[in-house]
Backbone bond lengths (Angstrom), bond angles and torsions (degrees), N, CA, C in turn:
res aa  C-N    CA-C-N  psi(-1)  N-CA   C-N-CA  omega(-1)  CA-C   N-CA-C  phi
1 M - - - 1.487 - - 1.613 103.67 -
2 N 1.266 112.95 143.56 1.485 122.49 178.96 1.521 107.32 -75.58
3 Y 1.359 117.25 119.35 1.451 119.88 178.62 1.490 112.91 -59.91
4 T 1.329 121.69 -33.28 1.367 119.70 -177.14 1.520 114.92 -63.57
5 L 1.395 117.37 -21.27 1.379 120.70 173.85 1.474 116.20 -65.37
6 L 1.333 114.27 -22.83 1.537 118.48 -179.07 1.507 110.49 -81.56
7 L 1.355 117.95 -18.86 1.470 118.70 -171.36 1.440 116.03 -55.21
8 P 1.405 117.27 -48.56 1.493 117.34 177.05 1.571 113.86 -62.09
9 F 1.283 115.16 -34.60 1.485 120.41 175.58 1.570 109.97 -60.33
10 L 1.388 114.88 -49.36 1.402 120.47 -172.81 1.521 112.86 -62.60
11 K 1.370 113.25 -34.08 1.551 121.75 -179.21 1.510 109.78 -90.50
12 H 1.260 121.52 1.93 1.481 121.28 177.44 1.470 111.66 -63.99
13 K 1.393 117.78 139.72 1.375 119.83 -173.41 1.569 113.50 -59.97
14 A 1.344 115.32 -34.68 1.528 113.75 -179.69 1.499 111.14 -70.40
15 V 1.353 118.11 -32.24 1.433 119.47 -179.82 1.524 109.83 -69.04
16 L 1.402 115.12 -45.75 1.412 118.97 -178.02 1.625 110.38 -64.82
17 T 1.314 114.83 -32.48 1.447 118.60 179.48 1.603 109.24 -68.61
18 F 1.334 113.40 -43.97 1.410 116.31 179.25 1.561 113.50 -62.29
19 L 1.322 115.46 -43.92 1.466 119.56 177.99 1.560 110.59 -68.97
20 F 1.319 117.45 -29.93 1.462 117.58 174.26 1.541 109.16 -60.74
21 I 1.319 118.04 -49.42 1.458 123.07 -173.21 1.557 106.61 -64.79
22 V 1.373 116.38 -46.34 1.494 118.26 -179.41 1.525 111.95 -60.52
23 N 1.360 113.91 -46.65 1.444 116.58 -177.95 1.580 111.31 -64.17
24 L 1.320 114.35 -40.04 1.467 119.82 179.44 1.513 113.82 -58.83
25 L 1.356 112.93 -45.79 1.482 120.48 -179.78 1.542 109.00 -66.75
26 G 1.435 112.72 -42.82 1.502 116.42 176.36 1.529 113.33 -58.68
27 T 1.372 116.30 -38.55 1.420 120.87 -179.32 1.489 112.50 -67.07
28 I 1.258 115.89 -39.38 1.492 120.69 179.56 1.503 107.73 -65.00
29 Y 1.365 116.00 -49.90 1.512 118.46 178.81 1.454 109.59 -59.04
30 G 1.291 124.13 -36.85 1.335 125.61 -175.57 1.539 112.98 -67.10
31 Y 1.298 115.14 -40.02 1.492 122.61 176.63 1.539 111.60 -65.69
32 V 1.398 113.17 -39.21 1.470 119.82 174.74 1.567 111.40 -61.76
33 W 1.393 114.72 -42.97 1.376 119.06 -179.76 1.504 114.18 -63.88
34 Y 1.331 117.74 -30.36 1.401 120.36 175.06 1.512 118.18 -82.85
35 E 1.397 115.58 -4.16 1.450 118.71 -171.63 1.550 113.65 -59.48
36 P 1.348 121.21 -36.58 1.400 118.08 175.86 1.543 115.73 -57.91
37 Q 1.318 113.48 -42.84 1.529 120.40 -178.08 1.502 108.53 -72.61
38 L 1.316 116.72 -31.73 1.551 118.17 178.93 1.466 109.21 -69.56
39 R 1.301 121.68 -34.26 1.473 123.46 176.85 1.534 112.53 -57.46
40 D 1.289 116.52 -30.94 1.507 121.03 -178.14 1.537 110.84 -101.47
41 T 1.262 120.38 10.19 1.439 124.73 -173.27 1.546 107.53 -111.73
42 P 1.344 115.29 132.28 1.508 117.62 174.52 1.560 112.15 -56.98
43 L 1.285 117.98 140.31 1.432 122.61 -177.83 1.541 115.54 -48.98
44 I 1.268 116.77 -34.93 1.443 123.64 -174.81 1.545 111.39 -63.97
45 Y 1.422 116.41 -21.54 1.418 116.41 -176.36 1.547 112.37 -104.65
46 W 1.378 113.83 4.66 1.469 117.09 -179.42 1.457 119.58 -54.25
47 P 1.412 114.46 -43.23 1.469 115.98 179.47 1.553 113.99 -65.40
48 F 1.311 118.52 -16.77 1.499 118.94 -176.25 1.531 111.72 -108.94
49 V 1.267 123.49 -1.18 1.520 122.47 179.73 1.468 113.55 -85.44
50 P 1.339 123.04 -50.37 1.472 120.85 178.02 1.526 115.05 -78.50
51 D 1.327 116.25 74.74 1.411 121.78 -167.97 1.526 113.07 -60.05
52 S 1.401 112.90 -52.34 1.465 114.00 -174.25 1.537 116.23 -67.23
53 P 1.401 115.70 -47.49 1.478 116.29 176.32 1.585 115.03 -57.63
54 T 1.341 113.71 -32.35 1.478 118.30 175.93 1.526 108.27 -65.42
55 A 1.325 119.89 -43.60 1.471 123.75 178.22 1.441 111.31 -60.63
56 S 1.396 119.02 -43.56 1.433 120.27 178.80 1.528 109.13 -70.38
57 L 1.283 121.14 -31.64 1.508 124.64 175.69 1.518 108.04 -60.75
58 F 1.287 118.33 -44.65 1.478 121.24 177.94 1.513 109.28 -54.34
59 F 1.371 115.17 -48.74 1.463 119.98 -173.17 1.585 107.01 -71.80
60 T 1.267 121.50 -32.81 1.472 125.38 178.71 1.521 105.83 -61.77
61 I 1.360 117.39 -43.75 1.488 118.32 -179.21 1.543 111.47 -69.10
62 V 1.390 116.90 -34.24 1.419 119.73 175.98 1.516 109.93 -60.77
63 L 1.343 117.89 -48.31 1.440 125.81 -178.80 1.603 107.68 -60.09
64 A 1.301 120.85 -43.87 1.444 125.39 176.19 1.494 109.70 -55.73
65 L 1.320 116.93 -51.39 1.456 124.41 -175.76 1.607 107.90 -61.99
66 W 1.297 116.29 -42.20 1.519 116.75 179.90 1.451 109.32 -67.73
67 L 1.323 122.26 -37.87 1.383 121.09 175.63 1.489 111.94 -61.76
68 L 1.223 118.08 -32.73 1.498 120.33 177.67 1.551 112.02 -89.16
69 K 1.279 118.45 6.74 1.455 125.76 173.91 1.510 108.10 70.13
70 K 1.356 116.86 35.93 1.424 122.83 177.05 1.503 110.18 -124.35
71 S 1.321 119.15 177.52 1.476 119.24 177.14 1.567 107.25 -162.51
72 S 1.262 111.66 160.05 1.508 121.37 -179.89 1.522 107.23 -138.80
73 P 1.384 118.61 108.58 1.483 116.97 175.64 1.502 113.25 -52.78
74 L 1.409 118.95 -44.72 1.456 124.16 -176.39 1.600 111.83 -56.78
75 I 1.329 115.65 -47.30 1.385 122.51 -173.97 1.585 109.01 -72.05
76 E 1.407 112.37 -40.00 1.537 119.04 174.08 1.536 109.87 -54.63
77 T 1.358 113.89 -47.46 1.557 119.12 -173.99 1.584 103.95 -69.61
78 L 1.226 118.68 -46.79 1.494 115.81 -178.64 1.565 112.46 -62.52
79 A 1.327 113.99 -36.18 1.527 117.69 179.45 1.554 106.98 -65.45
80 F 1.287 117.56 -53.22 1.510 118.77 -171.61 1.492 110.03 -62.99
81 I 1.314 122.75 -44.13 1.435 125.77 -173.21 1.566 107.22 -70.62
82 T 1.358 115.23 -45.10 1.519 113.54 -172.25 1.571 109.75 -80.34
83 L 1.340 116.04 -27.79 1.517 115.47 176.01 1.587 109.47 -60.13
84 I 1.295 116.36 -43.10 1.489 120.91 -178.29 1.451 108.71 -73.62
85 K 1.303 121.33 -49.97 1.420 122.56 -178.06 1.512 114.91 -55.28
86 Y 1.350 116.29 -57.09 1.401 121.67 -173.12 1.581 110.80 -82.76
87 G 1.293 119.35 -21.48 1.468 122.80 170.09 1.489 109.60 -64.00
88 V 1.380 116.25 -53.60 1.444 121.65 -177.71 1.571 108.13 -63.45
89 W 1.328 111.91 -47.88 1.493 114.63 -178.74 1.440 117.15 -51.63
90 A 1.347 111.95 -44.57 1.537 116.91 -177.60 1.518 110.04 -73.47
91 V 1.227 121.11 -32.61 1.488 123.45 173.20 1.532 110.26 -58.61
92 V 1.314 115.39 -49.74 1.495 123.03 -178.86 1.571 106.50 -65.45
93 M 1.298 122.34 -42.81 1.438 122.72 -176.60 1.569 111.80 -64.88
94 N 1.333 112.87 -39.29 1.470 118.21 -178.15 1.569 110.75 -76.26
95 V 1.330 114.63 -26.18 1.465 115.79 175.72 1.575 109.46 -67.47
96 L 1.419 111.49 -45.97 1.472 117.35 179.00 1.563 109.37 -66.60
97 F 1.390 117.95 -35.59 1.461 118.26 175.68 1.598 112.07 -58.61
98 L 1.320 111.91 -45.96 1.504 117.66 -177.47 1.595 109.51 -63.40
99 M 1.292 114.08 -37.59 1.452 118.83 -177.40 1.586 108.29 -68.29
100 K 1.347 118.93 -24.68 1.421 122.19 176.60 1.544 115.03 -75.48
101 L 1.346 116.27 -24.68 1.395 122.60 -178.48 1.477 114.68 -71.33
102 G 1.287 117.75 146.96 1.443 121.28 177.92 1.464 111.12 -89.89
103 D 1.340 116.76 173.93 1.371 121.60 -176.22 1.578 114.71 -61.13
104 D 1.390 115.27 -25.09 1.411 120.54 -178.46 1.539 110.32 -95.73
105 A 1.249 117.63 28.30 1.493 126.06 -179.88 1.556 106.02 -62.11
106 D 1.335 115.78 143.29 1.444 125.26 173.72 1.655 108.47 -57.15
107 T 1.299 117.28 129.26 1.384 117.95 178.33 1.584 115.23 -61.92
108 F 1.336 112.92 -35.42 1.489 114.87 179.24 1.531 110.22 -66.82
109 I 1.328 119.16 -35.11 1.442 119.83 179.50 1.618 111.09 -68.31
110 V 1.353 113.37 -37.54 1.390 116.49 177.20 1.569 112.63 -64.95
111 L 1.298 112.85 -44.03 1.461 118.54 -178.08 1.571 111.32 -67.37
112 M 1.328 117.14 -32.61 1.443 122.91 175.79 1.470 109.22 -64.78
113 A 1.318 118.36 -42.69 1.455 124.46 177.85 1.475 113.12 -61.33
114 V 1.314 116.52 -44.87 1.421 123.07 179.51 1.525 111.67 -69.42
115 M 1.350 118.39 -37.84 1.456 121.96 171.43 1.462 111.64 -60.81
116 L 1.334 119.19 -39.59 1.536 118.45 179.10 1.470 111.60 -70.45
117 M 1.352 118.75 -33.10 1.423 121.91 176.96 1.468 112.33 -64.12
118 L 1.409 118.33 -45.43 1.460 122.57 179.96 1.491 113.42 -68.46
119 S 1.326 119.41 -36.68 1.414 125.15 179.49 1.543 110.82 -72.46
120 H 1.289 117.56 -43.80 1.471 117.41 179.52 1.537 109.97 -78.55
121 G 1.246 122.18 -26.78 1.544 126.71 172.47 1.573 104.69 -57.49
122 A 1.419 112.78 -47.37 1.435 119.09 -175.90 1.495 111.90 -62.52
123 M 1.361 117.19 -29.96 1.582 118.53 179.02 1.497 107.62 -64.75
124 A 1.356 116.26 -44.57 1.510 118.61 -179.27 1.580 110.18 -64.65
125 V 1.328 116.65 -37.67 1.437 119.03 -178.28 1.543 109.09 -65.07
126 Q 1.326 114.92 -43.57 1.518 115.51 178.01 1.410 113.13 -55.28
127 A 1.392 117.23 -41.12 1.513 120.84 -177.46 1.478 110.60 -58.82
128 F 1.375 117.46 -41.75 1.445 118.94 -176.76 1.511 109.79 -74.39
129 L 1.305 120.20 -38.53 1.453 122.47 -176.63 1.494 110.37 -65.43
130 Y 1.384 118.04 -32.22 1.392 117.87 -176.99 1.506 115.63 -102.33
131 A 1.326 118.79 3.41 1.390 123.57 175.75 1.508 114.09 -49.38
132 P 1.418 119.96 -45.17 1.379 118.67 -178.07 1.516 117.58 -58.57
133 F 1.339 118.26 -17.40 1.467 122.17 -173.18 1.567 106.26 -97.48
134 M 1.157 116.22 -5.01 1.533 120.59 -176.26 1.522 113.65 -94.50
135 R 1.312 115.92 142.26 1.445 123.21 -179.92 1.530 109.12 -132.33
136 W 1.327 117.75 120.56 1.424 119.63 -175.95 1.483 108.26 -110.19
137 T 1.306 113.59 172.67 1.547 124.72 175.41 1.481 104.88 -127.57
138 V 1.422 111.33 166.90 1.460 117.53 176.18 1.524 110.72 -63.60
139 S 1.323 114.12 -38.57 1.479 118.39 -179.78 1.557 110.13 -62.88
140 S 1.373 114.44 -45.18 1.488 115.19 -176.98 1.535 111.66 -66.70
141 F 1.341 116.08 -30.95 1.470 120.78 176.49 1.469 109.15 -67.78
142 V 1.243 123.60 -46.96 1.434 125.95 -174.96 1.571 110.19 -69.43
143 L 1.358 117.54 -45.55 1.466 124.93 -179.78 1.564 107.25 -54.99
144 T 1.461 113.35 -47.51 1.464 118.62 -176.32 1.429 109.32 -64.97
145 L 1.330 119.60 -39.14 1.485 125.03 -178.60 1.607 107.04 -60.85
146 I 1.281 115.77 -45.22 1.444 116.89 176.72 1.531 114.24 -61.51
147 W 1.341 114.43 -43.58 1.463 119.41 -179.93 1.541 109.23 -60.42
148 V 1.260 121.95 -49.71 1.450 128.57 -171.22 1.478 105.65 -70.80
149 I 1.257 126.14 -47.43 1.485 127.68 -179.22 1.594 107.00 -62.01
150 H 1.352 117.80 -43.16 1.401 122.73 178.29 1.485 111.39 -60.22
151 N 1.370 114.87 -40.73 1.447 119.74 -179.55 1.564 108.61 -67.57
152 D 1.340 118.53 -36.85 1.548 121.37 177.68 1.449 104.84 -63.43
153 V 1.359 122.84 -41.59 1.470 119.54 -176.61 1.504 112.04 -67.21
154 V 1.309 116.52 -38.70 1.493 120.18 177.24 1.492 108.56 -64.43
155 D 1.297 118.07 -41.70 1.521 118.21 -176.63 1.505 110.17 -69.74
156 Y 1.371 120.22 -50.65 1.413 119.95 -163.55 1.594 112.71 -109.32
157 V 1.315 116.71 -10.91 1.442 116.66 175.89 1.541 109.28 -102.87
158 L 1.355 114.29 -39.39 1.478 120.48 177.34 1.477 113.92 -90.40
159 G 1.382 117.77 -7.42 1.489 120.79 168.40 1.541 110.95 85.53
160 Q 1.343 119.13 27.77 1.476 116.69 -178.60 1.534 109.43 -107.12
161 W 1.385 121.80 24.44 1.347 120.28 -179.73 1.559 112.43 -65.31
162 P 1.396 118.28 156.60 1.518 118.43 179.41 1.497 113.33 -57.84
163 R 1.235 114.98 139.42 1.473 123.87 -173.52 1.589 115.50 -66.13
164 Y 1.269 114.82 111.50 1.469 123.41 170.79 1.464 107.14 -133.01
165 P 1.396 118.97 79.81 1.490 120.85 -171.47 1.525 109.92 -57.51
166 S 1.317 121.79 -34.14 1.507 118.40 -173.72 1.548 109.91 -74.40
167 L 1.363 118.09 -11.21 1.469 123.65 -176.61 1.548 109.81 -109.70
168 A 1.360 118.32 -0.35 1.435 120.65 -176.14 1.562 113.89 -59.52
169 E 1.291 115.75 -32.58 1.451 115.00 178.12 1.547 116.66 -67.20
170 H 1.403 114.67 -11.50 1.458 120.03 179.78 1.555 107.04 -105.25
171 I 1.235 122.80 16.12 1.491 121.09 -169.12 1.477 110.28 -64.72
172 M 1.371 121.27 -30.81 1.480 120.43 179.12 1.527 109.05 -60.13
173 W 1.336 118.25 -46.89 1.416 119.76 -178.33 1.440 114.13 -77.36
174 I 1.286 122.99 -24.55 1.368 129.48 170.21 1.535 112.12 -62.82
175 G 1.302 114.69 -47.87 1.413 123.70 175.78 1.437 113.73 -59.08
176 Y 1.437 112.28 -45.19 1.535 120.08 179.23 1.474 111.95 -60.20
177 G 1.369 111.81 -43.80 1.538 117.68 -178.53 1.622 109.33 -67.82
178 S 1.362 114.97 -32.89 1.445 116.14 -178.69 1.491 114.18 -66.76
179 F 1.306 114.04 -37.75 1.474 120.10 177.61 1.501 109.82 -65.45
180 W 1.302 121.18 -41.65 1.463 123.44 174.84 1.556 111.71 -63.52
181 L 1.402 111.96 -38.85 1.526 116.14 179.48 1.514 110.02 -63.56
182 T 1.286 118.53 -31.45 1.481 126.26 176.03 1.514 108.46 -58.55
183 G 1.338 114.90 -51.41 1.466 122.74 -174.12 1.533 106.17 -63.24
184 I 1.317 115.41 -43.91 1.528 118.00 -175.76 1.557 110.27 -62.40
185 C 1.338 112.90 -46.62 1.482 118.79 176.94 1.504 114.99 -53.31
186 F 1.290 114.68 -45.61 1.509 117.25 178.24 1.526 110.87 -67.46
187 F 1.257 118.50 -42.38 1.442 121.80 176.79 1.524 112.44 -56.55
188 V 1.329 113.97 -46.60 1.519 118.68 178.19 1.526 107.49 -63.76
189 G 1.328 120.77 -44.54 1.455 121.17 -178.30 1.495 110.21 -64.17
190 Y 1.344 119.37 -38.46 1.398 117.12 176.06 1.491 113.02 -61.17
191 R 1.318 117.99 -47.23 1.449 122.15 -177.19 1.579 110.96 -62.74
192 L 1.300 114.82 -41.74 1.486 116.98 -171.26 1.522 111.23 -88.81
193 I 1.350 124.35 -26.53 1.361 123.22 -166.50 1.492 113.33 -127.73
194 L 1.386 116.31 -60.44 1.427 122.86 -176.30 1.540 115.32 -56.49
195 R 1.383 113.87 -46.92 1.498 118.04 -176.79 1.527 107.32 -64.80
196 A 1.262 119.64 -40.79 1.569 120.42 178.54 1.516 105.61 -65.98
197 S 1.326 124.11 -40.90 1.388 126.59 178.71 1.540 113.35 -56.69
198 L 1.313 112.84 -46.88 1.458 119.64 -178.50 1.537 111.99 -71.35
199 D 1.290 116.79 -24.69 1.505 118.47 179.59 1.485 111.28 -79.48
200 N 1.370 116.11 -6.98 1.501 121.74 179.60 1.513 108.81 -72.17
201 K 1.342 119.87 57.59 1.494 124.45 168.90 1.481 116.58 80.06
202 F 1.392 116.32 -37.01 1.455 120.63 -177.04 1.577 109.19 -156.06
203 I 1.268 115.07 153.42 1.504 120.42 178.73 1.523 108.62 -80.55
204 R 1.297 116.81 115.07 1.436 122.20 179.12 1.583 109.73 -86.13
205 M 1.299 117.85 128.35 1.483 119.95 178.53 1.455 108.47 -107.31
């Protein structure tokens, strides 16, 4: 199937409205899920602890702006990069978590891990599906790079990464992989979006 045939469907108002509602509800659920960790987290780190719901919040704002016939290169850049980074990250973490469980693991815990894998995988899929509609600038790219790298430092240098107690012994390698994932996300974003945006007659700052 030709992907270009999907583009009018993806940008249809009804589809955008549906995704806005789904992402808004998912964002709210995500912040509620992080509430126990936030209770034990210094206030200064709060913006950087709930990684996945903040990513879906960025995309929720993008969808709202599109519905209003507006756009923001910065929010679009933040949404694309963080949807892929934390979507992929959560899928990998939950795969590792399931591998740690024994054969007698509680069914509810297994189902919760699978649900998290599917929902976070969908975050990354959304980013790729809507990449053709996004337009970035050099400034939005650089500011997003600063935000995400700072978030990695808060998570893995200052110890505020999302709680996965059974994987804590591997935190050094998880942090290492996360920094590489950041680089991959920005490379993909440059190839798919920024380069095309800059080719649009002039470099927008």
